[in-house]
Each structure stands twice: as structure tokens, then as C-alpha cells.
N, C-alpha and C positions, 0 to 999 in steps of 0.2 A: 167709740167709747169716749165719753166726755170725762176728763180728769178735773176734779174741782181744784181751784186755786183761789187765793185771796187777792192777788194783784197780778197784772200782766205787764210785761216789758217788751216793747218792740225793738228788736235788734236786727231786723231783716236788712240785708244789703250791706251790713257792716262786716269788715274783716278783722282778724286778730290784730290787736288786743281789745278792740272796742266792745265786743259783747261782754267781756269780763269787766271792763271799766264801768260800763253802764250797769251791770249786775251788782257790782260792789256798791255803787251809789244807791241803787234801789233797795238793796238789803239793809243799808244803814237806816232807811226811812221805814222799812217794814217792821211790824210788830213781831215780838218773839213768838216762835212756834208757828208762824204763818207760812204759807207756801207761795212762792213767786213762780210764775210761768214766764219763761223767756222764749220769745219767738225769734229764731235765727235762721239764716240761710248758709252761713259759713260751715262747711263740713267739719272743720277742726273744732268747732265750738263744743261738741260733745265731750271730747277728751279734755279740753281746756276747762270747761265748767265742772267736770267731775273732779279734776285735780284741785281746782281753786276751792270748791266747796269743802273738800276734805281738809285742805290746809287751813281754811278759815274756821273749821269746826262746825260747819253747817252740814245738812244731810242732802246729798244728791239723790233724788227719788227715781229719776229715769227720764227717758226721752221717747216721744212719739213723733213719727214723721207723717205729715199729711200734705200732699200736693207740693212737695219740694220744700216745705217749711218744717224745721225742726222745733218741736215744742219741748223745752227742757223744764223740769220741775225741781225746785230746790226749797227745802224747808229751813227756815232760820232757826238757829240754835236758841234755846230758851234758858236763861240763867236760873229760872225757878226749878228746872229739872236738876241742874247741878246742885243747887242748894238742898233740894229734897234728898238727893243721893247722899249728901254729906251729913244730913241730920239723923239718919237712921235707916234701918232696913226692916221690911216686913219679915216676920219670923218664918212663916210657912212658904217654902220655896219648892218648885218642881223643876227638874231638869227636862230637857226636850224629850228624852227617851220615855220618861214617865208620862209626859203629856200624850205621846202617841198611844200608849196603852190606855190611858184614861179616855181619850177621844173615841177609841173603839168601844169603850164601855158606856158611851152616851153622856160623858161629862160636858159641861158648857164651857166654851172658850170665848172670852171677851177680848177683843182687839181694841186697844185704846189709842192707836195711832191716828193721825189726821186722815181725813177722807182721801186725799191724794195718795198717801202711802198705802192705804187699804186698797185703793183702785189699781195700783200697779202690781199687787199680788198679796193675797191673804190665804190663810189656811182654810180649806173648804169647811163651811158650817160655822165659821167664826161670826160672832155678833159684833158689829161695829158701833162703838160709842166712844168718840174721842174723849181724852182725858178732860178737856175743858168743858165738856157737856155732861160729865158723869154725875155730878151732884144733882142736876136737874132731871136726869133721865134714869137714875138708879132704880126707880119704881118699875122699869121695864124688865128688871132682873128678879129672879126668885131668890130671896135671902136664905132659903133653906137648901138650895142646890149646891153641889160641889162646883166651884167656879174657878177656872184657870184664867189668869189675866196675862196678856202678852202685849209687848210693844216692840220697838226695833232692837233695843239693847238690854232691857230689863229695868231701866230707870223710871220711865213713866208708869210702867206696870207696877212697880214697887209702890209708887205714890198712890196709884189707883187701888191697889190691894189694901193699903193702910186706910184710905178713905172709906172703902166698903166695910172693912172690919169695924171701924169706928161707928158706922151707920147700922151695925147689928148683923152683918153677914158673918156667918160662923165658919164656913169652909171655903176660904179664899186662898189661892196659891199664886204666887208670883212666878212666872215662867222665865227661867234664865238659860242661856244668854239672850233669849228673845229671837226675833225674826232673823237677826244677823247669823244665827247658828242653825236655822231651820233648813234641812235639806230635803224635806218631803214635798209632797204635791202642793202646788199653789194654784189659785184661780184668780182671774181678773174680776173686776166689778161686773162685767157682763156674763159671768159664770163660766167663761171659757178657760181651759187650763193655760197657765203661763209657761211658755217654752223655756227650756233650760238656758238658751243663749240670751234670753231677755232679762235674766236675773242679774 
């Protein structure tokens, strides 16, 4: 399975703290909302990068190991998401329990996370259109359908729900708290189920 990323960083052969030092530098140069792939061979880099990403406000997406190389994926925090969260909320909100019921009834689920986030695990049947592509790709969606929008925490999906409503979509719901709170089935981009220990 290929995980999409926007930039790669080679930290192979480096021991702690060098993978973090190089990652910090690369993240400063990376655009907001983009995904950095860090290649490392230091076994401790997984826990180090998870802890660093959380403390820095970035999102640690996951790690894949291939032939002794750890490929870590970290999404840089976007200030526009925080600004959007502060400027207002979409009125129609759905809790995760309501989403489960609606999905059983055939409602559409739009996942507005980045491709790498989606690849590491998404709700089966979710349509992937990253928030940054939504305005150009909204014609792929039926404006008359009941549409549930999800992201990691409810912030990007809130912005997406507002954008869709402004574009004439009438039945749009922001799913809260987002994928952070989802405990149901997940599948990877290759269609295979995501194992519990991978979450």
C-alpha cells in the first residue's frame, strides 16, 4: 500500500535525537496541512515522533515498516483550521452514534481528511475529498442527498459543511468528534480492514 505524502525526509541511519531534529527543520519548511514522510531506521523513532508531533500540535498519522525502514507520516497543523474553528460553527451536527444509524440507512459520508490520513484508516464506504479540493470537486456530490462530513476532530469537517451549505447543499451534517472518537470498523486504502492494534 502506497501512502501519499507531500515531502520525504531521509533520516535512515540516524539515532535519537537526530530524526526529531531533522523532522523539526523539515516541518518548518513544509506548508500547512501537508504531510511529511520520514524514513528512519531507529526503532525508538516511532514513540519519539508520536510524542513530538503531539507536543508541537501536529498530527502523527502512523507508521509503516518496509524492509527494516520505518516510514512515519506526520501532517503539519494548519492555522486556517484553527481560525475557521474560532469564526463559527455549522449548525447541523451529528454525533457518531447517529452517524452509525444513518450509514446503515444509506446516507453519504464525506471524509475531508488528507489522502494519507484516509489511507491509514477510514470508515468503509466514505468518499474521500480533501478539504483543500472540495470547492473544485463538490460537483462529484449530490446536493440533494443527506451528507455527513467527517475529519479527524470535527474542525475541517465543520468548515467543509459550511462551504457545502453556502454552495446550496441543504442536508449537510458535521460529524463530531470526528475520527478521533470513532470506534467502529475501519478499512485501509487497499480495502482491507485496519487491525485494532494499528489504530
